[in-house]
Structure formats: C-alpha cells, structure tokens
PyMOL Python script that loads the backbone (N, CA, C, O; Angstrom):
from pymol import cmd

cmd.read_pdbstr("""\
ATOM      1  N   UNK A   1       4.743  11.008 -17.889  1.00  0.00           N
ATOM      2  CA  UNK A   1       4.169  12.123 -16.504  1.00  0.00           C
ATOM      3  C   UNK A   1       4.612  11.157 -15.698  1.00  0.00           C
ATOM      4  O   UNK A   1       4.111  10.042 -15.845  1.00  0.00           O
ATOM      5  N   UNK A   2       5.692  11.365 -14.620  1.00  0.00           N
ATOM      6  CA  UNK A   2       6.292  10.920 -13.608  1.00  0.00           C
ATOM      7  C   UNK A   2       5.446  10.016 -12.744  1.00  0.00           C
ATOM      8  O   UNK A   2       5.539   8.797 -12.603  1.00  0.00           O
ATOM      9  N   UNK A   3       4.554  10.915 -12.165  1.00  0.00           N
ATOM     10  CA  UNK A   3       3.662  10.477 -11.037  1.00  0.00           C
ATOM     11  C   UNK A   3       2.705   9.470 -11.189  1.00  0.00           C
ATOM     12  O   UNK A   3       2.253   8.571 -10.479  1.00  0.00           O
ATOM     13  N   UNK A   4       2.452  10.071 -12.828  1.00  0.00           N
ATOM     14  CA  UNK A   4       1.088   8.663 -13.446  1.00  0.00           C
ATOM     15  C   UNK A   4       2.028   7.269 -13.595  1.00  0.00           C
ATOM     16  O   UNK A   4       1.489   6.177 -13.414  1.00  0.00           O
ATOM     17  N   UNK A   5       3.471   7.363 -13.938  1.00  0.00           N
ATOM     18  CA  UNK A   5       4.053   6.065 -14.254  1.00  0.00           C
ATOM     19  C   UNK A   5       4.108   4.910 -12.776  1.00  0.00           C
ATOM     20  O   UNK A   5       3.971   3.720 -12.493  1.00  0.00           O
ATOM     21  N   UNK A   6       4.399   6.197 -12.173  1.00  0.00           N
ATOM     22  CA  UNK A   6       4.506   5.778 -10.104  1.00  0.00           C
ATOM     23  C   UNK A   6       3.792   4.866  -9.832  1.00  0.00           C
ATOM     24  O   UNK A   6       4.151   3.817  -9.295  1.00  0.00           O
ATOM     25  N   UNK A   7       2.269   5.276 -10.303  1.00  0.00           N
ATOM     26  CA  UNK A   7       0.736   5.138  -9.979  1.00  0.00           C
ATOM     27  C   UNK A   7       0.258   3.705 -10.429  1.00  0.00           C
ATOM     28  O   UNK A   7      -0.786   3.132 -10.120  1.00  0.00           O
ATOM     29  N   UNK A   8       1.543   3.161 -11.442  1.00  0.00           N
ATOM     30  CA  UNK A   8       1.213   2.352 -11.839  1.00  0.00           C
ATOM     31  C   UNK A   8       2.013   0.753 -11.469  1.00  0.00           C
ATOM     32  O   UNK A   8       1.860  -0.415 -11.826  1.00  0.00           O
ATOM     33  N   UNK A   9       2.826   1.434 -10.643  1.00  0.00           N
ATOM     34  CA  UNK A   9       3.955  -0.074  -9.842  1.00  0.00           C
ATOM     35  C   UNK A   9       3.448  -0.137  -8.346  1.00  0.00           C
ATOM     36  O   UNK A   9       3.374   0.720  -7.465  1.00  0.00           O
ATOM     37  N   UNK A  10       3.199  -1.183  -8.386  1.00  0.00           N
ATOM     38  CA  UNK A  10       2.755  -2.258  -6.826  1.00  0.00           C
ATOM     39  C   UNK A  10       3.256  -1.797  -5.767  1.00  0.00           C
ATOM     40  O   UNK A  10       2.672  -1.876  -4.686  1.00  0.00           O
ATOM     41  N   UNK A  11       4.614  -1.152  -5.953  1.00  0.00           N
ATOM     42  CA  UNK A  11       5.259  -1.134  -4.851  1.00  0.00           C
ATOM     43  C   UNK A  11       4.816   0.691  -4.316  1.00  0.00           C
ATOM     44  O   UNK A  11       4.329   1.057  -3.246  1.00  0.00           O
ATOM     45  N   UNK A  12       5.049   1.174  -5.016  1.00  0.00           N
ATOM     46  CA  UNK A  12       4.474   2.625  -4.616  1.00  0.00           C
ATOM     47  C   UNK A  12       3.007   2.447  -3.872  1.00  0.00           C
ATOM     48  O   UNK A  12       2.785   3.025  -2.808  1.00  0.00           O
ATOM     49  N   UNK A  13       1.968   1.555  -4.549  1.00  0.00           N
ATOM     50  CA  UNK A  13       0.948   1.240  -3.547  1.00  0.00           C
ATOM     51  C   UNK A  13       1.041   0.714  -1.912  1.00  0.00           C
ATOM     52  O   UNK A  13       0.384   0.997  -0.911  1.00  0.00           O
ATOM     53  N   UNK A  14       1.893   0.044  -2.103  1.00  0.00           N
ATOM     54  CA  UNK A  14       2.111  -0.734  -1.152  1.00  0.00           C
ATOM     55  C   UNK A  14       3.083   0.431   0.059  1.00  0.00           C
ATOM     56  O   UNK A  14       2.647   0.487   1.209  1.00  0.00           O
ATOM     57  N   UNK A  15       4.118   1.130  -0.237  1.00  0.00           N
ATOM     58  CA  UNK A  15       5.044   2.041   0.274  1.00  0.00           C
ATOM     59  C   UNK A  15       3.391   3.440   0.905  1.00  0.00           C
ATOM     60  O   UNK A  15       3.363   4.270   1.814  1.00  0.00           O
ATOM     61  N   UNK A  16       2.485   3.090   0.005  1.00  0.00           N
ATOM     62  CA  UNK A  16       1.277   4.604   0.502  1.00  0.00           C
ATOM     63  C   UNK A  16       1.065   3.592   1.623  1.00  0.00           C
ATOM     64  O   UNK A  16       1.305   4.065   2.734  1.00  0.00           O
ATOM     65  N   UNK A  17       0.682   2.335   1.609  1.00  0.00           N
ATOM     66  CA  UNK A  17      -0.264   1.930   2.475  1.00  0.00           C
ATOM     67  C   UNK A  17       0.002   1.745   3.670  1.00  0.00           C
ATOM     68  O   UNK A  17      -0.775   1.682   4.622  1.00  0.00           O
ATOM     69  N   UNK A  18       1.790   1.595   3.629  1.00  0.00           N
ATOM     70  CA  UNK A  18       2.233   1.519   4.938  1.00  0.00           C
ATOM     71  C   UNK A  18       2.574   3.009   5.515  1.00  0.00           C
ATOM     72  O   UNK A  18       2.545   3.071   6.744  1.00  0.00           O
ATOM     73  N   UNK A  19       2.922   4.333   4.763  1.00  0.00           N
ATOM     74  CA  UNK A  19       2.835   5.365   5.166  1.00  0.00           C
ATOM     75  C   UNK A  19       1.511   5.915   5.534  1.00  0.00           C
ATOM     76  O   UNK A  19       1.452   7.050   6.008  1.00  0.00           O
ATOM     77  N   UNK A  20       0.601   5.312   5.381  1.00  0.00           N
ATOM     78  CA  UNK A  20      -0.988   5.834   5.539  1.00  0.00           C
ATOM     79  C   UNK A  20      -1.096   4.673   7.386  1.00  0.00           C
ATOM     80  O   UNK A  20      -1.962   4.751   8.258  1.00  0.00           O
ATOM     81  N   UNK A  21      -0.042   3.891   7.345  1.00  0.00           N
ATOM     82  CA  UNK A  21      -0.782   3.324   8.858  1.00  0.00           C
ATOM     83  C   UNK A  21       0.389   3.746   9.620  1.00  0.00           C
ATOM     84  O   UNK A  21       0.329   3.566  10.837  1.00  0.00           O
ATOM     85  N   UNK A  22       1.591   4.346   9.066  1.00  0.00           N
ATOM     86  CA  UNK A  22       2.307   5.191  10.465  1.00  0.00           C
ATOM     87  C   UNK A  22       1.303   6.458  10.700  1.00  0.00           C
ATOM     88  O   UNK A  22       0.476   6.521  11.609  1.00  0.00           O
ATOM     89  N   UNK A  23       1.464   7.148  10.010  1.00  0.00           N
ATOM     90  CA  UNK A  23       0.453   8.200  10.357  1.00  0.00           C
ATOM     91  C   UNK A  23      -0.892   7.868  11.060  1.00  0.00           C
ATOM     92  O   UNK A  23      -1.275   8.756  11.822  1.00  0.00           O
ATOM     93  N   UNK A  24      -1.704   6.749  10.960  1.00  0.00           N
ATOM     94  CA  UNK A  24      -2.732   6.509  11.589  1.00  0.00           C
ATOM     95  C   UNK A  24      -1.822   5.687  12.936  1.00  0.00           C
ATOM     96  O   UNK A  24      -2.541   5.220  13.820  1.00  0.00           O
ATOM     97  N   UNK A  25      -0.770   5.566  13.049  1.00  0.00           N
ATOM     98  CA  UNK A  25      -0.463   4.811  14.421  1.00  0.00           C
ATOM     99  C   UNK A  25      -0.165   6.155  15.255  1.00  0.00           C
ATOM    100  O   UNK A  25      -0.706   6.326  16.348  1.00  0.00           O
ATOM    101  N   UNK A  26       0.867   7.264  14.605  1.00  0.00           N
ATOM    102  CA  UNK A  26       1.210   8.628  15.090  1.00  0.00           C
ATOM    103  C   UNK A  26      -0.412   9.071  15.829  1.00  0.00           C
ATOM    104  O   UNK A  26      -0.657   8.699  16.976  1.00  0.00           O
ATOM    105  N   UNK A  27      -1.139   9.653  15.255  1.00  0.00           N
ATOM    106  CA  UNK A  27      -2.468   9.686  15.590  1.00  0.00           C
ATOM    107  C   UNK A  27      -3.489   9.443  16.569  1.00  0.00           C
ATOM    108  O   UNK A  27      -4.264  10.228  17.115  1.00  0.00           O
ATOM    109  N   UNK A  28      -3.322   8.069  16.699  1.00  0.00           N
ATOM    110  CA  UNK A  28      -3.927   7.291  17.774  1.00  0.00           C
ATOM    111  C   UNK A  28      -3.359   6.108  17.804  1.00  0.00           C
ATOM    112  O   UNK A  28      -3.685   5.265  16.967  1.00  0.00           O
ATOM    113  N   UNK A  29      -2.191   5.774  18.998  1.00  0.00           N
ATOM    114  CA  UNK A  29      -1.603   4.775  19.470  1.00  0.00           C
ATOM    115  C   UNK A  29      -1.931   3.739  19.790  1.00  0.00           C
ATOM    116  O   UNK A  29      -1.377   2.641  19.739  1.00  0.00           O
ATOM    117  N   UNK A  30      -3.796   4.393  20.484  1.00  0.00           N
ATOM    118  CA  UNK A  30      -4.193   2.994  21.080  1.00  0.00           C
ATOM    119  C   UNK A  30      -4.871   1.903  19.947  1.00  0.00           C
ATOM    120  O   UNK A  30      -5.003   0.709  20.215  1.00  0.00           O
ATOM    121  N   UNK A  31      -5.220   2.415  18.827  1.00  0.00           N
ATOM    122  CA  UNK A  31      -6.112   1.708  17.625  1.00  0.00           C
ATOM    123  C   UNK A  31      -4.584   0.891  16.874  1.00  0.00           C
ATOM    124  O   UNK A  31      -4.554   0.678  15.662  1.00  0.00           O
ATOM    125  N   UNK A  32      -3.579   0.563  17.655  1.00  0.00           N
ATOM    126  CA  UNK A  32      -3.136  -0.406  16.618  1.00  0.00           C
ATOM    127  C   UNK A  32      -3.342  -1.436  15.708  1.00  0.00           C
ATOM    128  O   UNK A  32      -3.054  -1.591  14.522  1.00  0.00           O
ATOM    129  N   UNK A  33      -3.902  -2.092  16.539  1.00  0.00           N
ATOM    130  CA  UNK A  33      -4.521  -3.172  15.941  1.00  0.00           C
ATOM    131  C   UNK A  33      -5.542  -3.083  14.542  1.00  0.00           C
ATOM    132  O   UNK A  33      -5.474  -3.575  13.415  1.00  0.00           O
ATOM    133  N   UNK A  34      -6.236  -2.446  15.042  1.00  0.00           N
ATOM    134  CA  UNK A  34      -6.980  -1.411  13.493  1.00  0.00           C
ATOM    135  C   UNK A  34      -6.440  -1.303  12.810  1.00  0.00           C
ATOM    136  O   UNK A  34      -6.720  -1.967  11.812  1.00  0.00           O
ATOM    137  N   UNK A  35      -4.953  -0.192  12.734  1.00  0.00           N
ATOM    138  CA  UNK A  35      -4.555   0.087  11.870  1.00  0.00           C
ATOM    139  C   UNK A  35      -3.699  -0.760  10.623  1.00  0.00           C
ATOM    140  O   UNK A  35      -3.702  -0.708   9.394  1.00  0.00           O
ATOM    141  N   UNK A  36      -2.893  -1.650  11.771  1.00  0.00           N
ATOM    142  CA  UNK A  36      -2.406  -3.043  11.153  1.00  0.00           C
ATOM    143  C   UNK A  36      -3.171  -3.655  10.110  1.00  0.00           C
ATOM    144  O   UNK A  36      -2.844  -3.667   8.924  1.00  0.00           O
ATOM    145  N   UNK A  37      -4.283  -4.202  10.640  1.00  0.00           N
ATOM    146  CA  UNK A  37      -5.611  -4.546   9.420  1.00  0.00           C
ATOM    147  C   UNK A  37      -5.632  -3.659   8.365  1.00  0.00           C
ATOM    148  O   UNK A  37      -5.361  -4.032   7.223  1.00  0.00           O
ATOM    149  N   UNK A  38      -5.967  -2.373   8.667  1.00  0.00           N
ATOM    150  CA  UNK A  38      -5.943  -1.896   7.803  1.00  0.00           C
ATOM    151  C   UNK A  38      -5.024  -1.455   6.350  1.00  0.00           C
ATOM    152  O   UNK A  38      -5.377  -1.091   5.228  1.00  0.00           O
ATOM    153  N   UNK A  39      -3.294  -1.756   7.179  1.00  0.00           N
ATOM    154  CA  UNK A  39      -2.993  -1.545   6.206  1.00  0.00           C
ATOM    155  C   UNK A  39      -2.186  -2.737   5.266  1.00  0.00           C
ATOM    156  O   UNK A  39      -1.371  -2.573   4.358  1.00  0.00           O
ATOM    157  N   UNK A  40      -2.926  -4.418   6.045  1.00  0.00           N
ATOM    158  CA  UNK A  40      -2.736  -5.322   5.272  1.00  0.00           C
ATOM    159  C   UNK A  40      -3.706  -5.214   4.364  1.00  0.00           C
ATOM    160  O   UNK A  40      -3.440  -5.434   3.182  1.00  0.00           O
ATOM    161  N   UNK A  41      -4.794  -4.913   4.702  1.00  0.00           N
ATOM    162  CA  UNK A  41      -6.416  -4.815   3.629  1.00  0.00           C
ATOM    163  C   UNK A  41      -5.948  -4.193   2.615  1.00  0.00           C
ATOM    164  O   UNK A  41      -6.503  -4.478   1.554  1.00  0.00           O
ATOM    165  N   UNK A  42      -4.824  -3.172   2.552  1.00  0.00           N
ATOM    166  CA  UNK A  42      -4.809  -2.565   1.483  1.00  0.00           C
ATOM    167  C   UNK A  42      -3.707  -2.802   0.790  1.00  0.00           C
ATOM    168  O   UNK A  42      -3.602  -2.382  -0.362  1.00  0.00           O
ATOM    169  N   UNK A  43      -2.702  -3.530   1.411  1.00  0.00           N
ATOM    170  CA  UNK A  43      -1.724  -4.057   0.520  1.00  0.00           C
ATOM    171  C   UNK A  43      -2.395  -5.710  -0.263  1.00  0.00           C
ATOM    172  O   UNK A  43      -2.253  -6.163  -1.399  1.00  0.00           O
ATOM    173  N   UNK A  44      -3.015  -6.158   0.761  1.00  0.00           N
ATOM    174  CA  UNK A  44      -3.748  -7.537   0.086  1.00  0.00           C
ATOM    175  C   UNK A  44      -4.745  -6.865  -1.108  1.00  0.00           C
ATOM    176  O   UNK A  44      -4.886  -7.651  -2.045  1.00  0.00           O
ATOM    177  N   UNK A  45      -5.271  -5.933  -1.234  1.00  0.00           N
ATOM    178  CA  UNK A  45      -6.213  -5.107  -2.280  1.00  0.00           C
ATOM    179  C   UNK A  45      -5.745  -4.909  -3.571  1.00  0.00           C
ATOM    180  O   UNK A  45      -6.342  -5.071  -4.636  1.00  0.00           O
ATOM    181  N   UNK A  46      -4.236  -4.419  -3.286  1.00  0.00           N
ATOM    182  CA  UNK A  46      -3.528  -4.122  -4.196  1.00  0.00           C
ATOM    183  C   UNK A  46      -2.721  -4.768  -4.973  1.00  0.00           C
ATOM    184  O   UNK A  46      -2.189  -4.417  -6.027  1.00  0.00           O
ATOM    185  N   UNK A  47      -2.625  -6.406  -3.980  1.00  0.00           N
ATOM    186  CA  UNK A  47      -2.061  -7.191  -4.612  1.00  0.00           C
ATOM    187  C   UNK A  47      -2.717  -7.956  -5.502  1.00  0.00           C
ATOM    188  O   UNK A  47      -2.280  -8.503  -6.515  1.00  0.00           O
ATOM    189  N   UNK A  48      -4.124  -7.950  -4.909  1.00  0.00           N
ATOM    190  CA  UNK A  48      -5.280  -9.046  -5.936  1.00  0.00           C
ATOM    191  C   UNK A  48      -5.571  -8.062  -7.089  1.00  0.00           C
ATOM    192  O   UNK A  48      -5.363  -8.710  -8.115  1.00  0.00           O
ATOM    193  N   UNK A  49      -5.915  -6.933  -7.386  1.00  0.00           N
ATOM    194  CA  UNK A  49      -6.042  -6.141  -8.211  1.00  0.00           C
ATOM    195  C   UNK A  49      -5.163  -5.900  -9.581  1.00  0.00           C
ATOM    196  O   UNK A  49      -5.542  -5.896 -10.753  1.00  0.00           O
ATOM    197  N   UNK A  50      -3.850  -5.699  -9.015  1.00  0.00           N
ATOM    198  CA  UNK A  50      -2.750  -5.260  -9.684  1.00  0.00           C
ATOM    199  C   UNK A  50      -2.264  -6.267 -10.908  1.00  0.00           C
ATOM    200  O   UNK A  50      -1.581  -7.172 -10.427  1.00  0.00           O
ATOM    201  N   UNK A  51      -2.407  -6.383 -12.317  1.00  0.00           N
ATOM    202  CA  UNK A  51      -1.668  -7.220 -12.657  1.00  0.00           C
ATOM    203  C   UNK A  51      -0.122  -7.638 -12.934  1.00  0.00           C
ATOM    204  O   UNK A  51       0.850  -6.884 -12.967  1.00  0.00           O
ATOM    205  N   UNK A  52      -0.156  -8.850 -13.099  1.00  0.00           N
ATOM    206  CA  UNK A  52       1.514  -8.814 -12.613  1.00  0.00           C
ATOM    207  C   UNK A  52       2.365  -8.902 -14.616  1.00  0.00           C
ATOM    208  O   UNK A  52       1.980  -9.558 -15.584  1.00  0.00           O
ATOM    209  N   UNK A  53       3.462  -8.011 -14.491  1.00  0.00           N
ATOM    210  CA  UNK A  53       4.191  -7.737 -15.458  1.00  0.00           C
ATOM    211  C   UNK A  53       5.091  -8.967 -15.827  1.00  0.00           C
ATOM    212  O   UNK A  53       5.570  -9.321 -14.750  1.00  0.00           O
ATOM    213  N   UNK A  54       5.398  -9.510 -16.478  1.00  0.00           N
ATOM    214  CA  UNK A  54       5.949 -10.113 -16.804  1.00  0.00           C
ATOM    215  C   UNK A  54       7.196  -9.989 -17.875  1.00  0.00           C
ATOM    216  O   UNK A  54       7.177  -9.816 -19.093  1.00  0.00           O
ATOM    217  N   UNK A  55       8.209 -10.134 -17.011  1.00  0.00           N
ATOM    218  CA  UNK A  55       9.235 -10.027 -18.397  1.00  0.00           C
ATOM    219  C   UNK A  55       9.860 -10.612 -18.901  1.00  0.00           C
ATOM    220  O   UNK A  55      10.189 -11.666 -18.357  1.00  0.00           O
ATOM    221  N   UNK A  56      10.388 -10.296 -20.204  1.00  0.00           N
ATOM    222  CA  UNK A  56      11.010 -11.197 -21.477  1.00  0.00           C
ATOM    223  C   UNK A  56      12.111 -11.804 -20.974  1.00  0.00           C
ATOM    224  O   UNK A  56      12.528 -11.450 -19.871  1.00  0.00           O
ATOM    225  N   UNK A  57      12.583 -12.543 -21.509  1.00  0.00           N
ATOM    226  CA  UNK A  57      14.173 -13.393 -20.777  1.00  0.00           C
ATOM    227  C   UNK A  57      14.162 -14.374 -20.445  1.00  0.00           C
ATOM    228  O   UNK A  57      15.185 -14.882 -19.987  1.00  0.00           O
TER     229      UNK A  57
END
""", "prot")
cmd.dss("prot")
cmd.show_as("cartoon", "prot")
cmd.util.cbc("prot")
cmd.orient("prot")
C-alpha cells in the first residue's frame, strides 16, 4: 500500500510537521513562537525515534 510505505519515511513525517506548523500559523499568527517550537519538537522526535536505513554500496 502506497500510504503505508510513505509513513515509514522520515521525510513524510517532517513534511507533515511543517504543514501542521503552517496551518497553526495561519490559524493564529500571534502564536508564531509556539508554532515554531512545536514543529521543531515534532521534527526532533521523528529524527530521534526513527531508524536509519543504511544503503549497501
């Protein structure tokens, strides 16, 4: 399944975090600092818990 394979990729989760941040900014521009902090935390979490795949070669 295409979606299941995409959800295994770190770039998908980073992209979703950034999109959520942009939506949060669009909803309440006064909360820019909190939105940026939340996006940074989400990206850091994805990077921390996801396994790296080593390519042969």
